[in-house]
C-alpha positions as CSV (number, residue, x, y, z in Angstrom):
1,X,0.0,0.0,0.0
2,X,2.1,2.8,-1.3
3,X,0.0,6.0,-1.7
4,X,0.8,8.3,-4.6
5,X,2.5,11.6,-3.8
6,X,-0.6,13.5,-5.1
7,X,-2.7,12.4,-2.0
8,X,-3.1,15.1,0.6
9,X,-0.1,14.8,2.9
10,X,-2.0,15.1,6.1
11,X,-4.5,12.3,5.1
12,X,-1.7,10.1,3.8
13,X,0.2,10.4,7.0
14,X,-2.9,9.9,9.1
15,X,-3.9,6.8,7.2
16,X,-0.4,5.4,7.3
17,X,-0.1,5.8,11.0
18,X,-3.5,4.5,11.9
19,X,-3.2,1.5,9.5
20,X,0.1,0.5,11.1
21,X,-1.5,0.8,14.5
22,X,-4.4,-1.5,13.5
23,X,-1.9,-4.0,12.0
24,X,0.2,-3.9,15.2
25,X,-2.8,-4.5,17.4
26,X,-3.9,-7.4,15.2
27,X,-0.4,-8.9,15.4
28,X,-0.6,-8.7,19.2
29,X,-4.2,-9.9,19.7
30,X,-5.3,-11.7,16.5
31,X,-8.8,-10.2,16.7
32,X,-9.9,-9.9,13.1
33,X,-13.3,-8.5,13.8
34,X,-11.8,-5.7,15.8
35,X,-9.4,-5.0,13.0
36,X,-12.1,-4.7,10.3
37,X,-14.2,-2.6,12.6
38,X,-11.3,-0.2,13.1
39,X,-10.4,0.0,9.5
40,X,-14.0,0.7,8.6
41,X,-14.0,3.6,11.1
42,X,-10.7,4.9,9.7
43,X,-12.1,5.0,6.2
44,X,-15.2,6.7,7.5
45,X,-13.1,9.5,9.0
46,X,-11.2,10.1,5.8
47,X,-14.3,10.0,3.6
48,X,-16.1,12.5,5.8
49,X,-13.1,14.8,5.9
50,X,-12.9,14.8,2.1
51,X,-16.6,15.2,1.8
52,X,-16.5,18.4,3.9
53,X,-13.7,19.9,1.9
54,X,-14.6,18.9,-1.6
55,X,-18.4,18.1,-1.9
56,X,-20.1,19.8,1.0
57,X,-19.7,23.4,-0.3
58,X,-21.7,22.5,-3.5
59,X,-23.7,19.4,-2.8
60,X,-26.4,21.1,-0.6
61,X,-29.3,18.8,0.0
62,X,-29.0,17.0,-3.3
63,X,-26.5,14.3,-2.6
64,X,-25.6,11.8,0.1
65,X,-22.5,9.7,0.5
66,X,-23.4,6.0,1.3
67,X,-21.2,3.1,2.2
68,X,-22.4,-0.2,0.5
69,X,-21.3,-3.8,0.2
70,X,-18.6,-4.9,2.7
71,X,-17.8,-1.3,3.6
72,X,-21.5,-0.7,4.3
73,X,-21.8,-3.7,6.7
74,X,-18.6,-2.6,8.5
75,X,-16.5,-5.5,7.3
76,X,-13.7,-3.7,5.6
77,X,-10.7,-6.1,5.6
78,X,-7.2,-4.6,5.5
79,X,-6.9,-4.6,1.7
80,X,-10.5,-4.9,0.7
81,X,-12.3,-2.6,-1.9
82,X,-14.0,0.5,-0.6
83,X,-17.5,0.5,-2.1
84,X,-19.1,4.0,-2.2
85,X,-22.4,5.2,-3.6
86,X,-23.0,8.9,-4.5
87,X,-26.8,9.1,-4.0
88,X,-28.5,11.9,-5.9
89,X,-31.9,13.3,-5.6
90,X,-32.2,13.8,-9.3
91,X,-30.1,12.6,-12.3
92,X,-29.1,16.2,-13.1
93,X,-27.0,16.5,-10.0
94,X,-24.7,13.7,-11.2
95,X,-23.7,16.0,-14.1
96,X,-23.4,19.2,-12.1
97,X,-21.2,17.6,-9.4
98,X,-19.2,15.4,-11.8
99,X,-15.9,17.2,-11.2
100,X,-16.2,17.3,-7.4
101,X,-17.0,13.5,-7.4
102,X,-14.1,12.8,-9.6
103,X,-11.8,14.9,-7.3
104,X,-13.2,13.1,-4.2
105,X,-12.6,9.7,-5.8
106,X,-9.1,10.6,-7.0
107,X,-8.1,11.6,-3.5
108,X,-9.0,8.1,-2.2
109,X,-7.3,6.4,-5.2
110,X,-4.2,8.4,-4.5
111,X,-4.2,7.2,-0.9
112,X,-3.8,3.7,-2.3
113,X,-7.4,2.5,-1.8
114,X,-9.1,0.1,-4.1
115,X,-12.1,2.3,-4.5
116,X,-15.3,1.1,-6.3
117,X,-17.5,4.3,-6.6
118,X,-20.9,4.5,-8.2
119,X,-23.4,7.4,-8.8
120,X,-27.1,6.8,-8.8
121,X,-30.3,8.8,-8.4
122,X,-33.0,7.4,-6.1
123,X,-35.0,6.4,-9.1
124,X,-32.1,4.5,-10.6
125,X,-31.5,2.6,-7.3
126,X,-35.0,1.3,-7.4
127,X,-34.5,0.0,-11.0
128,X,-33.4,-3.7,-10.9
129,X,-30.8,-4.7,-13.5
130,X,-30.6,-8.5,-13.9
131,X,-27.1,-8.0,-15.4
132,X,-25.9,-6.1,-12.3
133,X,-27.3,-8.1,-9.4
134,X,-24.2,-7.0,-7.3
135,X,-25.4,-3.4,-7.1
136,X,-28.9,-4.4,-5.8
137,X,-27.3,-6.8,-3.3
138,X,-24.9,-4.1,-2.2
139,X,-27.8,-1.9,-1.3
140,X,-28.8,-4.4,1.4
141,X,-25.8,-3.3,3.3
142,X,-26.2,0.4,2.8
143,X,-25.0,2.8,5.6
144,X,-25.1,6.6,5.8
145,X,-21.8,8.5,5.7
146,X,-22.3,12.1,4.9
147,X,-24.4,14.6,3.0
148,X,-28.2,14.8,2.9
149,X,-29.5,12.2,5.4
150,X,-33.1,12.4,4.2
151,X,-32.0,11.0,0.8
152,X,-30.4,8.0,2.6
153,X,-33.5,7.6,4.7
154,X,-35.6,7.4,1.5
155,X,-33.2,4.9,0.1
156,X,-33.2,2.6,3.1
157,X,-36.8,2.9,4.3
158,X,-38.6,3.1,1.0
159,X,-36.5,2.3,-2.1
160,X,-34.8,-0.9,-0.9
161,X,-37.9,-2.5,0.7
162,X,-39.9,-1.7,-2.5
163,X,-37.2,-3.2,-4.7
164,X,-37.0,-6.4,-2.6
165,X,-40.8,-6.8,-2.4
166,X,-41.1,-6.4,-6.2
167,X,-38.0,-8.5,-7.2
168,X,-37.8,-11.0,-4.3
169,X,-38.1,-14.2,-6.3
170,X,-35.6,-12.9,-9.0
171,X,-33.1,-11.7,-6.4
172,X,-33.2,-15.1,-4.6
173,X,-33.0,-17.1,-7.9
174,X,-30.1,-15.1,-9.2
175,X,-28.2,-15.1,-5.9
176,X,-28.6,-18.9,-5.7
177,X,-27.4,-19.3,-9.3
178,X,-24.3,-17.2,-8.7
179,X,-23.5,-19.1,-5.5
180,X,-23.8,-22.5,-7.4
181,X,-21.5,-21.2,-10.1
182,X,-19.0,-20.0,-7.6
183,X,-19.1,-23.3,-5.8
184,X,-18.6,-25.1,-9.1
185,X,-15.4,-23.2,-9.7
186,X,-14.0,-24.8,-6.5
187,X,-15.2,-28.3,-7.3
188,X,-18.2,-28.1,-5.0
189,X,-16.1,-29.2,-2.1
190,X,-14.8,-27.9,1.2
191,X,-11.6,-29.8,0.9
192,X,-8.7,-27.9,-0.7
193,X,-5.0,-27.9,0.0
194,X,-5.0,-24.1,-0.5
195,X,-8.6,-23.0,0.2
196,X,-9.9,-19.6,-0.8
197,X,-11.5,-18.6,2.5
198,X,-13.6,-15.9,1.0
199,X,-15.1,-17.6,-2.1
200,X,-14.7,-21.4,-1.8
201,X,-17.6,-23.4,-0.3
202,X,-17.9,-22.8,3.4
203,X,-16.0,-19.5,3.1
204,X,-17.0,-15.9,4.1
205,X,-19.0,-15.3,1.0
206,X,-21.3,-18.2,2.0
207,X,-22.0,-16.5,5.3
208,X,-22.9,-13.3,3.3
209,X,-25.2,-15.2,1.1
210,X,-27.0,-16.8,4.0
211,X,-27.4,-13.4,5.6
212,X,-28.7,-11.8,2.3
213,X,-31.2,-14.6,1.7
214,X,-32.5,-14.3,5.3
215,X,-32.7,-10.5,4.9
216,X,-34.5,-10.6,1.6
217,X,-37.0,-13.0,3.0
218,X,-37.6,-10.8,6.1
219,X,-37.9,-7.6,4.0
220,X,-40.4,-9.3,1.7
221,X,-42.5,-10.5,4.7
222,X,-42.3,-7.4,6.9
223,X,-42.0,-4.7,4.2
224,X,-39.5,-3.2,6.6
225,X,-36.0,-3.8,8.0
226,X,-35.9,-6.6,10.5
227,X,-33.8,-6.7,13.7
228,X,-30.4,-8.1,12.4
229,X,-30.1,-10.3,15.5
230,X,-33.2,-12.3,14.5
231,X,-32.2,-13.3,11.0
232,X,-30.6,-16.6,12.0
233,X,-32.3,-19.1,14.3
234,X,-31.0,-19.1,17.9
235,X,-29.8,-22.7,17.5
236,X,-27.4,-21.6,14.7
237,X,-26.1,-18.3,16.0
238,X,-23.3,-19.5,18.3
239,X,-21.8,-21.9,15.8
240,X,-22.1,-19.4,12.9
241,X,-20.5,-16.6,15.0
242,X,-17.7,-18.9,16.0
243,X,-17.0,-19.8,12.4
244,X,-17.3,-16.2,11.3
245,X,-14.8,-15.0,13.9
246,X,-12.3,-17.7,12.8
247,X,-12.5,-16.9,9.1
248,X,-12.3,-13.1,9.8
249,X,-9.2,-13.6,11.9
250,X,-7.7,-15.8,9.1
251,X,-8.6,-13.4,6.3
252,X,-7.0,-10.5,8.1
253,X,-3.9,-12.5,8.7
254,X,-3.7,-13.3,4.9
255,X,-4.2,-9.7,3.9
256,X,-1.5,-8.4,6.2
257,X,0.8,-11.2,5.2
258,X,0.4,-10.7,1.4
259,X,-0.1,-6.9,1.5
260,X,-3.1,-7.3,-0.8
261,X,-6.6,-8.7,-1.1
262,X,-5.3,-12.3,-1.3
263,X,-7.6,-14.8,0.4
264,X,-5.9,-18.1,-0.5
């Protein structure tokens, strides 16, 4: 992780220092869940500081900055992608703020982040694209960062539940298809000499899929967001949490060891 010299020196130094601290703490304690929590909070701080200096002066009440995907659910591993959504009230603001969004994104790229940004209006977020299932699934893990909170509230409380209610069967079917295809790439077996602990059967992605399927089912039934603690049956929670902690510790170890998003 060698940030380019064009990144703001104070942010580059801040991130370098804090990232080293997180790595040192992980080396001493081996607590992966704490490491991903702290890295998520670190990126939150940087994103909000850049928002205030670059976008806030012009964004007004027209845009919100939203964390989605793994970043949205607070599971940002040491070298994982940072998934961001620039959420617009109307499509027109995407054009008027294009340069500010480009500058914001460039700052994060220059810091060495693997940034995956997207810009959508509220209307576009509700539109399901079968060829881009990943975006709709990423919205299930949306989390407010900065900007106009009422836009985010509309997204989370209205847009996403409506999308799930309308496309529930398709979302489940496509998610199951993608999971079967992913398992097939690994021979449909848990037993590998060098397992990929994210994507292989029994890995972290399977936990995510189970969570998404339970969440889609609950959203469809309740037409509202369920209590996250009720998604899995009580009889499964202890075993699942134990497995999740182990795989999280292991993935953090691999990232720090390889200095990249290598999960093998």
